[in-house]
N, C-alpha and C positions, 0 to 999 in steps of 0.2 A: 307516568306518575311514580311507578315503582322505581324507575331509574333515578328520579329526583330524590325519592326517599333514601334509596341506597347511597346516592352521592352525599346527601346531608349526613347520613349515618357514618359514612366513611370519613368525612371531614371532622365530625365530632370525635370519632375514635382516634384519628391522627392528632388532633389537638390535645386530647387527654393523654395520649402517649408522650407527646412532646412535653406537656406539663409535668408528667411523672419523671421523665428523664432529666428535665431541668431541675426539678426539686431534689432528685437524688444527687445530681452533680453539685447543687448548692449545699446540701447537707454534708457531702464529702469534703467540699472546700472549707466549710466552717469547721469541720472536725480537724482538718490538717492544721489550720491556724490555731485551733484550740490546743492541739498537741504542741505547737511552737510555744504557746503561752506556758504550758505545763513544764516543758523542758527548760524554759527560761527561769521559771520560778524555782525549779529543782536545782538548777545550776547556781542561782543566787543564794539559795539556802545552803548548798554544799560549800561554796566558797566562803561564805560568812562563818560557817561552822568551823572550817579549817583555820580561817583567820583568827577566830577567837581562841581556838586551841593553841595556836602558835603564840598569840599575844599573852595568854596566861603563863606559858612557860618562859617567855622572854621577860615578863614582869618578875617572875620567881627568880630567874637568874640575876636580874638587876639588883635584887635584894640580898644576894649571897655575899656575905662579908669577905670571904676568901677571894672570890673573883674580883670584887671591887678593890680590895687591897693590892692584889696582884697587878691590876690595871694601873692603880695609882703609883705603884713602885716599879712599873715597867718590867715586871717579872714574867716574861712570856712563857717560860717553861712551866712555872707554877700555874699560870692561867690555863694552859693547855691541859695539864694533868687534872685540875679540878673540873674543867668543862667536860672533858672526855669521860671522866668518872661518872658525872651526873647523867649525861646522855646515855652512857652504857647501862647504868642502873635502870633508867626509864625503859630502855629497850628490853632489858632482861625480864622485867616484871609486867610490861604492858604490850610487848611485841611492836611497839611504836618506834620506828626509826626516826631519830631526831638529828637534824642538821642545825647546829647552833654555832655562832661565831661572835667574837668580840672585836669591835672596831675602835681605834683610837680617835681622839678628838681631831687629829690631823688627817683622818680618813685613810689610815693604814690598817691592814689586818694585824690584830694583836694575837688572837688565838682562834682556831677552828676545831670543832669537836671531831672531825673526821680525818685530819692530818695535821702535822706540825712543820710542814716544809715551806709554807708561804708567809710566815710571820714577818712583818715589816713591809709587805708588798703594798704599794699605794693603789687604792681602788676609786679614788675620787672622780677620775675621768669616766668610770663606768656607772657611777652611782649618783646621778644628778638628783635623785629623789632625796638624798641626804641634805640638800639645800633647804628643804622644808624646816629643818631644825635650827636654822639660823634665826628664825622668827617664831618658833614654837618650842615649847618644853614638854608637850604631851606626847605619849606614844603614838605610833602610826602603824597601821597594817593595811596592806593593799597589794594588788598585783603590780609588780614593778620590773623594769628592765635593769639587769646588772650584766654580768658576764654571761648569765643565763636569765631567761624569763622565769619568774616564780612569784609565789606569795611570800612577802617579807614582812615580818612583824618586828619593828625596831623600837627599842626603848632607850631614851637618853639616860646616861648614868651621871649622877651628881654626888659629890661628897663635900659636906660643909659648903654647899652652894657653888662648888667649883665643878665645872663640866669636865668629865674625864673621857667620855666616849659613848659607845653604844653596845647594848646587848641585843642580839638579833637571832631570830629563829626563821628558817627558810624551808619551804616545801615546794614541790614541782608537779602538782596536778596528778600524781600517780593514783592516789586513792579516789580522786574525783573521776578519773577516766574509768577506773574499775567499777565505781558506783553505777555509771551509766551503762557500762558493758554488761553488768548483771541484769539489766532490763532489756537487753537487745538493742541498745542505742550506742553507737560508736562516736566518741568525742575526739575532735581534733582541735588542739589549741594552736592557733596560727598567729605568728608574729609578723608584722609588716617587714618586708625584706630591707627597707631603708634603715631599720634599727640594728642590723647585724654588725655595723661598725662598732656599736657599743656591746652588743651581745656576742662577743668574740668566740665564746665557747660553743656557739650554735652555728658558726659559719659553715660547718660540714654537715649540718642537719639536712634532712630531706626537704626539698622545696616543692611547693604547689603554687602555681601561678606566681603572684608577687608576695608570697608568704613563705616562711619556714616553719616546719612543724616543731612545736616546743615540747609537747609531752612525748616521752620516749616509749610508752607502752600502748601506742595507738594500734589499731587494726589495719594491717597492710592491705587487706583484701579490697578495700574501697579506694585505694590510691589511684588506680587507673580511671575510675569514674570521676574522682575529684579533679584529676588533671584535664578531663574533657569538659569540665564545667566552665561556663562563662561567669566569672566571679562578679563582674559588674552587674549582670542580671540578677545573680543570687543576692547580692547586697541590696539591690533595689527592691526585689520582691520578697526577700527573706526565706522563700521556699521555692525549691525546684524539684521536679521529678525526672529521674534519669536512671536507666538500667534497672528498673523495678525497685528503685530506692528513692525515698524522700530525703532531701537534703535541706537542712535548716541553718540559718545564719543569724548570729547575734554578735553585735559589735563588742569588742573588748576595750576596756578603758583602764588606764593606770590611776594612781591615787590623786592625780591632778585633773582627772576626768578628760584626759587626752586620749583620743582613739589611737590605739597602737596595734590593733589586729582584730582577730575574730575568733569566736567559738563556733565551730561548725559541727553539727550533729548529722549522722547518717542513720536513717531508720529503714531497714528492708521492708518492703511492702507486706511480707508475710507476718510481720509483727504488729501490723496496724490494728488488728482486732484486740490487742491488749489495752487499747485506749478506749475509753467510753466516749459516746457522742456528747457534745457540749450541752444538749438539752436534758441529759440524764439527771435525776435528782441526786444520786450519790456521787459526790466528787470530793475526793480527799487523797492525801499522800501520807502513808504510814511512816512515822519517824522511827518506829521500832521494828527491826527485822525479826524473822523467825529465829535466827541464831541468837540474837540478843535475848529473846524471850526464853530460849532454852537455858541460857546462862544465869537467869535470875534464880536466886536462892531465897526460898520463903523463910523469913525469920520468925514469924508468928502467924497463928491462925485465929480467926474470929469464930466463935461458936455459930454465929449467923453470918453468912456471906452477904456483905452489904452490896456486892456488885451483881447479885443474881438478877436484879430487876432491870439491868442495862443490857442492851444488845451489843454485838461487836461494833456496829456502826457508831453507837453512842459513845463507846469507850474510847474510840479514836479521838473524839473531841474532848472527852474528859481528861485525857492525858496532859493537856495543856494547863489544867487548873488543879491537878493533884499536888498536895504538899509533898515536899521532898522526903519526909520521914515515912510517908505512906506509899511511896512510889514502887518499892519492891513488891509489896503485896499486890498492888494494882496491876503491875506487869505480869505477875504470875497468873492472876485471874484472867487477864486479857489473853494470855497465851492459850488458855483452855478454850476460849471462844474462837480465836483465830485459827486454831488447829483444825477446825471444821472446814476451813476454806481450802480450795485447791491452790496450787502454785500460781496458776494463771490469774486467779482471782486476787491473790496477794500482790502480784505484780501490778494488776489493774489499780489496786488501792494506792500503791506507791506512786503510780504515774498521775493519778487524777486529783489528789487532794490539793486544793487551792489555798494552802496555808504556808506562809513562811514564818518560821518560829522567830519570835522577838529575841534579839540578842542585845544584852547590855554591854556597853563599851563603845568606844569611838572607833568607827571604821572609816578610814579616809580613802 
């Protein structure tokens, strides 16, 4: 009898342990795919933010009378001078490095902000995305293949209803790579190798499987791991674990929604605890960093602080509905609350907020 009781007890214990191990593995799997969702949302938000920043500047340049007149009169030297002066001024006062160019209606380079040696060079063979403007008159901003892969905000320029060409602002994933790196996640922007006949300036870039690495400030320490990855399996499952690293895959599309490559994230296992479990109640991504909050200058103080009643968690959500004129005060008060959080807790907030800020404008 005692043997039977012991045997039954042993079976029950084994079943309980198996259930616990299964449940733990299931929770971990859910967490991994939850992280993939958060990285995808953060990437989408980052790309759209940069697209809108570039589009705003391209629209501004398209309204510059001096640039429009220079393009109309085919004065390349004047176009270069005005364009480089504007972008240099922006960089001087904002530390934002701008790459802007003007393209003629015949798809030739008219002027570029960073040099004046390629004026007149035809680029139509590399820029099939410009075919879009044969049937559209609205601006377009998207990830596109040119001689390099990048985000291109392109605005058609008209004068007296006559099409003159394009104003364009270009960026190359540098700040997006840095954004993820600051959270312990390394981003690799991979272009399908079949497009290197078009992206001629990337022909000497590092290759991984059937891709070439597009972002130049990638972390080289994971290259050996990525070279050993089966990308067919990665693309199918979206997540792989190798060399104590989690590798995530997201398909990259151009403005015509054609798959042209992939965004691959590498997360070392040691950083996994920065992410909350999917069942946690608190789940948000802070749009304001500590440095931004330090830079806020308080212009006025209220005798009674209207934000005292709100917790730090609540203020994260309030930021989306605060009027523009009240935003500086709001951020200053928010900093006081977030200063009580540790660095790891702030990183956690950045990674977990399931909100992608609404952006006005047309993103193709």
